C-alpha positions as CSV (number, residue, x, y, z in Angstrom):
1,M,136.1,-140.8,148.6
2,P,137.3,-140.9,145.0
3,Q,136.2,-138.2,142.6
4,I,133.3,-139.1,140.2
5,N,135.6,-139.1,137.1
6,Q,137.7,-141.8,139.0
7,Y,134.9,-144.3,139.3
8,A,135.8,-147.7,137.8
9,N,132.4,-148.3,136.1
10,T,130.7,-146.1,133.5
11,A,126.9,-146.3,133.1
12,A,125.7,-147.1,129.5
13,S,122.1,-145.9,130.2
14,I,120.1,-144.4,133.0
15,T,116.5,-144.9,134.3
16,D,114.5,-143.5,137.2
17,A,115.5,-146.5,139.2
18,D,119.0,-145.2,139.3
19,W,120.5,-142.7,141.8
20,L,122.7,-139.7,141.2
21,D,125.1,-138.0,143.5
22,L,124.0,-134.6,144.8
23,D,125.9,-132.0,146.9
24,K,122.8,-130.6,148.5
25,N,122.9,-127.0,149.9
26,T,121.4,-127.4,153.4
27,G,122.2,-123.8,154.6
28,V,124.5,-120.9,154.2
29,G,127.9,-122.5,153.4
30,T,126.6,-126.0,154.5
31,F,126.3,-128.9,152.1
32,Q,125.4,-132.6,152.4
33,S,125.9,-135.5,150.1
34,Q,122.5,-136.9,149.1
35,K,121.1,-139.3,146.5
36,L,118.9,-138.0,143.7
37,R,116.3,-139.7,141.4
38,L,116.3,-138.8,137.6
39,S,112.7,-137.7,137.8
40,T,113.5,-135.3,140.6
41,L,116.4,-133.9,138.6
42,G,114.1,-133.4,135.6
43,A,111.5,-131.5,137.6
44,G,114.2,-129.3,139.0
45,L,115.6,-128.4,135.6
46,I,112.1,-127.4,134.4
47,N,111.9,-124.9,137.3
48,V,115.4,-123.6,136.9
49,L,115.9,-123.2,133.1
50,P,113.1,-120.7,132.6
51,I,114.9,-118.4,135.0
52,L,117.9,-118.6,132.7
53,G,115.7,-117.8,129.7
54,Q,116.5,-121.1,128.0
55,N,113.4,-123.2,128.2
56,I,110.2,-122.8,126.1
57,Y,108.2,-125.8,127.3
58,N,106.9,-127.2,130.5
59,H,107.2,-130.9,131.1
60,D,103.6,-131.4,129.9
61,D,104.4,-129.8,126.5
62,T,102.7,-126.5,127.3
63,I,104.8,-123.4,126.8
64,T,106.0,-121.5,129.8
65,G,104.7,-118.2,128.5
66,T,104.3,-116.0,125.4
67,R,107.3,-116.6,123.2
68,T,108.7,-114.8,120.1
69,V,110.9,-116.7,117.8
70,G,113.5,-114.4,116.2
71,L,114.9,-115.9,113.0
72,G,117.8,-113.5,112.9
73,G,118.0,-113.8,109.1
74,N,117.6,-117.6,109.1
75,T,114.7,-119.7,107.8
76,L,112.3,-121.8,109.8
77,K,110.8,-124.6,107.7
78,F,108.3,-127.4,108.4
79,S,109.0,-130.2,106.1
80,S,106.9,-133.3,105.4
81,V,109.7,-135.1,103.5
82,G,109.3,-138.8,104.1
83,G,105.6,-138.4,105.3
84,G,104.0,-136.7,108.2
85,Q,102.0,-133.5,108.8
86,V,102.4,-130.2,110.5
87,Q,99.3,-129.5,112.5
88,M,98.5,-126.2,114.3
89,G,95.7,-125.3,116.5
90,N,92.1,-126.1,117.1
91,F,89.5,-123.9,115.4
92,D,86.5,-123.5,117.7
93,V,84.3,-121.5,115.4
94,G,81.3,-121.4,117.7
95,S,83.1,-119.4,120.4
96,S,85.6,-117.7,118.0
97,V,88.7,-119.2,119.6
98,W,91.5,-119.0,117.1
99,N,94.7,-120.8,117.6
100,L,96.5,-120.2,114.4
101,V,97.7,-116.9,113.0
102,L,99.7,-116.7,109.8
103,A,101.1,-113.5,108.4
104,T,103.8,-114.4,106.0
105,N,105.6,-112.1,103.6
106,G,107.3,-114.4,101.2
107,G,106.4,-112.2,98.2
108,G,108.6,-109.4,99.3
109,G,105.8,-106.8,99.9
110,A,104.8,-105.2,103.1
111,P,103.4,-107.5,105.8
112,V,99.6,-107.7,106.2
113,N,99.0,-106.2,109.6
114,G,96.2,-107.9,111.6
115,A,95.4,-110.5,109.0
116,L,94.2,-113.8,110.3
117,F,95.4,-115.5,107.1
118,A,97.7,-113.8,104.6
119,C,99.8,-116.0,102.4
120,F,102.0,-115.0,99.5
121,G,104.1,-117.1,97.1
122,S,103.7,-119.8,94.5
123,G,101.8,-123.1,94.9
124,T,98.7,-123.6,97.0
125,A,98.7,-120.8,99.5
126,L,96.8,-122.5,102.3
127,S,94.9,-125.7,102.7
128,L,92.3,-126.2,105.4
129,T,90.2,-129.2,106.3
130,S,87.5,-129.4,108.9
131,S,85.3,-132.3,109.8
132,T,82.6,-130.1,111.3
133,G,81.7,-126.4,111.3
134,T,83.4,-123.7,109.3
135,A,86.9,-124.3,108.0
136,L,87.9,-120.7,107.6
137,K,86.8,-117.5,109.2
138,A,88.8,-114.3,108.9
139,G,89.1,-111.4,111.3
140,S,91.2,-108.3,111.3
141,G,93.0,-107.0,114.4
142,N,92.6,-109.4,117.3
143,P,92.2,-112.9,115.8
144,S,89.6,-113.8,118.5
145,S,87.4,-111.0,117.2
146,T,83.9,-112.1,116.1
147,T,83.8,-109.5,113.4
148,T,84.6,-111.1,110.1
149,K,86.9,-109.3,107.7
150,A,88.8,-110.2,104.6
151,A,91.0,-113.2,104.1
152,E,93.5,-112.4,101.4
153,F,95.2,-115.1,99.3
154,T,97.4,-114.9,96.2
155,D,98.1,-117.6,93.6
156,R,95.2,-120.0,94.3
157,V,93.0,-121.6,96.9
158,Q,91.4,-125.0,97.0
159,I,88.4,-125.7,99.3
160,I,87.7,-129.5,99.4
161,E,85.0,-131.1,101.4
162,E,86.1,-133.9,103.7
163,G,85.7,-137.2,101.9
164,V,86.1,-135.8,98.4
165,T,89.2,-136.9,96.6
166,P,91.3,-133.7,96.0
167,P,91.6,-133.0,92.2
168,A,94.9,-132.1,90.6
169,V,95.9,-128.5,91.0
170,V,94.9,-126.5,88.0
171,P,97.2,-123.5,87.6
172,E,94.6,-121.5,85.8
173,L,92.1,-121.5,88.7
174,L,92.4,-118.9,91.4
175,L,89.6,-120.6,93.5
176,D,88.7,-124.3,93.2
177,I,85.8,-125.6,95.3
178,Q,85.0,-129.3,95.4
179,S,82.0,-130.9,97.1
180,N,79.5,-133.7,96.4
181,K,77.0,-132.5,99.0
182,K,77.0,-128.7,99.3
183,G,76.8,-125.6,97.2
184,V,78.0,-122.0,97.2
185,R,75.8,-119.1,98.4
186,F,76.4,-115.7,97.0
187,P,75.7,-112.4,98.9
188,E,72.0,-111.5,98.9
189,L,71.0,-107.9,98.4
190,T,67.9,-105.9,97.5
191,T,68.0,-103.7,94.4
192,A,68.4,-100.6,96.6
193,E,71.2,-102.2,98.6
194,R,73.0,-103.2,95.4
195,D,72.7,-99.8,93.9
196,T,73.9,-98.0,97.1
197,N,76.6,-100.4,98.4
198,L,77.9,-101.7,95.1
199,A,77.8,-98.5,93.0
200,S,81.6,-98.8,92.4
201,A,81.8,-102.6,92.2
202,P,84.0,-103.9,89.4
203,N,82.6,-105.5,86.3
204,Y,81.5,-109.1,86.6
205,T,80.7,-108.8,90.3
206,E,78.0,-111.4,91.1
207,I,75.1,-111.2,93.7
208,N,71.7,-112.7,94.3
209,N,69.0,-110.0,94.0
210,T,66.2,-110.7,96.5
211,I,63.7,-108.3,95.0
212,L,64.0,-109.5,91.4
213,Q,64.7,-113.1,92.6
214,R,67.6,-113.7,90.2
215,H,71.3,-114.2,90.1
216,E,72.9,-111.1,88.7
217,F,76.3,-109.9,87.4
218,K,77.6,-106.4,86.5
219,H,77.9,-106.3,82.8
220,P,80.6,-104.0,81.5
221,I,78.1,-102.3,79.1
222,F,74.6,-103.0,80.4
223,G,75.2,-102.8,84.2
224,W,73.4,-105.2,86.5
225,V,71.7,-107.9,84.5
226,G,70.4,-111.4,85.1
227,M,72.8,-114.3,84.4
228,S,70.3,-115.9,81.9
229,E,69.4,-114.5,78.5
230,N,65.8,-114.7,77.2
231,S,65.0,-114.2,73.5
232,V,62.0,-113.2,71.5
233,T,61.7,-114.4,67.9
234,I,60.9,-111.8,65.3
235,Q,59.6,-112.9,61.9
236,S,57.6,-111.7,58.8
237,L,56.5,-113.3,55.6
238,S,57.0,-112.4,52.0
239,S,56.1,-108.7,51.3
240,T,56.9,-105.9,49.1
241,L,59.1,-103.2,50.7
242,G,58.7,-99.7,49.1
243,V,59.3,-96.3,50.6
244,G,57.6,-95.9,54.0
245,T,57.5,-97.2,57.6
246,F,56.5,-100.8,58.3
247,Y,56.2,-103.0,61.4
248,A,57.0,-106.6,62.2
249,G,56.4,-108.6,65.4
250,C,56.6,-112.1,66.7
251,I,53.8,-113.6,64.6
252,P,54.9,-114.9,61.1
253,T,52.7,-112.6,59.0
254,K,53.4,-109.9,56.4
255,I,54.8,-106.6,57.5
256,T,52.2,-103.8,57.8
257,A,52.1,-100.1,58.1
258,T,49.8,-100.4,61.1
259,L,51.9,-100.6,64.4
260,A,49.1,-101.9,66.6
261,E,48.8,-105.0,64.4
262,R,52.3,-106.1,65.1
263,S,53.2,-104.8,68.6
264,F,53.4,-107.3,71.5
265,T,53.9,-107.2,75.3
266,S,57.3,-108.0,76.6
267,P,57.3,-111.5,78.2
268,Y,60.3,-110.7,80.4
269,N,61.6,-108.0,82.8
270,G,65.1,-106.8,82.2
271,K,67.0,-105.0,79.4
272,I,66.9,-105.4,75.7
273,T,70.6,-105.8,75.1
274,K,71.0,-107.3,71.6
275,V,69.0,-107.5,68.3
276,H,69.9,-109.7,65.4
277,L,67.5,-109.4,62.3
278,R,68.3,-111.1,59.0
279,T,66.4,-110.0,55.8
280,V,66.3,-111.7,52.4
281,Y,64.6,-110.5,49.2
282,L,63.5,-112.0,45.9
283,T,64.7,-108.7,44.3
284,A,66.8,-106.4,46.6
285,G,65.8,-103.1,45.2
286,D,68.0,-100.0,46.0
287,R,66.3,-98.6,49.1
288,S,68.2,-97.6,52.3
289,I,66.7,-99.6,55.2
290,S,66.8,-98.7,58.9
291,V,65.6,-101.1,61.6
292,Y,64.4,-99.8,65.1
293,I,63.0,-101.3,68.3
294,R,60.0,-99.2,69.3
295,V,58.9,-99.3,72.9
296,N,55.3,-98.4,74.0
297,D,54.7,-96.6,70.7
298,M,56.8,-93.8,72.1
299,T,60.6,-94.3,71.8
300,D,62.6,-95.6,68.8
301,Y,66.0,-97.3,69.4
302,L,68.1,-97.8,66.2
303,V,69.4,-101.3,65.5
304,Q,71.3,-100.5,62.3
305,T,70.9,-98.7,58.9
306,I,72.1,-100.5,55.7
307,T,72.3,-98.8,52.4
308,N,73.7,-101.5,50.1
309,I,71.4,-103.4,47.7
310,S,72.5,-106.9,48.7
311,A,69.7,-109.6,48.6
312,N,70.8,-110.6,52.1
313,R,71.1,-108.0,54.9
314,E,71.9,-108.5,58.5
315,F,70.9,-105.9,61.1
316,I,73.0,-106.5,64.2
317,N,73.3,-104.4,67.4
318,L,75.0,-106.1,70.4
319,A,74.8,-103.0,72.6
320,M,71.3,-101.5,72.2
321,N,71.1,-97.9,73.5
322,T,74.7,-98.4,74.7
323,T,73.5,-99.6,78.2
324,G,70.5,-101.6,77.1
325,I,66.8,-100.7,76.9
326,P,65.0,-101.1,80.2
327,I,61.9,-103.3,79.7
328,T,59.1,-104.7,81.9
329,T,56.2,-107.1,81.3
330,S,53.9,-104.1,81.0
331,D,55.8,-102.6,78.0
332,T,55.0,-103.2,74.3
333,I,57.6,-103.9,71.7
334,V,57.5,-103.8,67.9
335,V,60.2,-103.9,65.1
336,K,60.0,-100.7,63.1
337,I,61.4,-100.8,59.5
338,V,62.0,-97.6,57.6
339,S,62.7,-97.8,53.9
340,S,63.8,-94.6,52.1
341,G,65.7,-93.3,49.0
342,G,66.3,-95.1,45.8
343,T,63.9,-95.9,43.1
344,L,63.4,-99.7,43.2
345,D,61.2,-101.5,45.7
346,A,62.4,-104.8,47.3
347,T,60.1,-107.7,46.6
348,G,59.8,-111.0,48.3
349,F,60.9,-109.4,51.6
350,I,61.3,-111.9,54.4
351,S,62.8,-111.2,57.9
352,G,63.6,-113.3,60.9
353,G,65.7,-112.9,64.0
354,T,65.8,-112.4,67.8
355,I,65.5,-109.7,70.5
356,T,67.6,-110.6,73.5
357,I,66.4,-109.6,77.0
358,Q,68.7,-110.0,79.9
């Protein structure tokens, strides 16, 4: 029998209908020539190669066991040049089965241990789409843990609802959320929970306060305030302003020396944060004028003192009492005007402005 390399014909292709020569081991030192199908050879290789540590996959595309890919200083890239996608895993949110763990360290810092998603570098860090359920849930430690922890991203993240045309990436945005059907829900805390758990929160942190029923943020000066500003108009008609103490309120009448005639009840809960009062005169006089906000006929809070004799004076304070004046709808407010010094009264005194309550 000639050797295989001496056969006259060379096969250009092979199918499972073809036969191969096999020197079959039938016992110790005993062999027999047998024919072999290609499919039988393939099944045999699947069983033999894992023993040699060379095969990762079974013939049905499942892996043969837990595998670690050592890059050895090389780079493993998934490229979509020419089209195509790289898809990893199935996110079964309901049963917390997680099939994708990414912990990349392209930025050169220390790896993020136990992070479900931790991406560093330029461009969009991670893009997730989901037709149903939650697209992203983060857990530390074991990725299958049901305890949610922090997902950390750098550069920027886009969350786009399925069916919405993705907008162009805006480099100035860290987080870009696009949807035409859904909104964003902020954490909900009571006032006590906020004060206890967020005592050291950074400025501009936002929450929903379930007690005061408002959306709040931590102002760098006034602390926790509502997102909206309410204002009360202050005004007075033409009067003569000599030495003494006078009061103005929200009704357009002349100033008076009687506080009770001009005080009014606060229409809002919150903090008085800003006051802007403009005064004009027919003749300015030379008196020094101080403007205060008086609360409950007990406490005076200085807005500003002006000593010049200009016919137009603006009393502005954008940080009343440094951290704001706490106020409720049971408190009374009045504008207190103290005129002193000098020798000439102001005539034709008219004032108008706003008190801002956040």
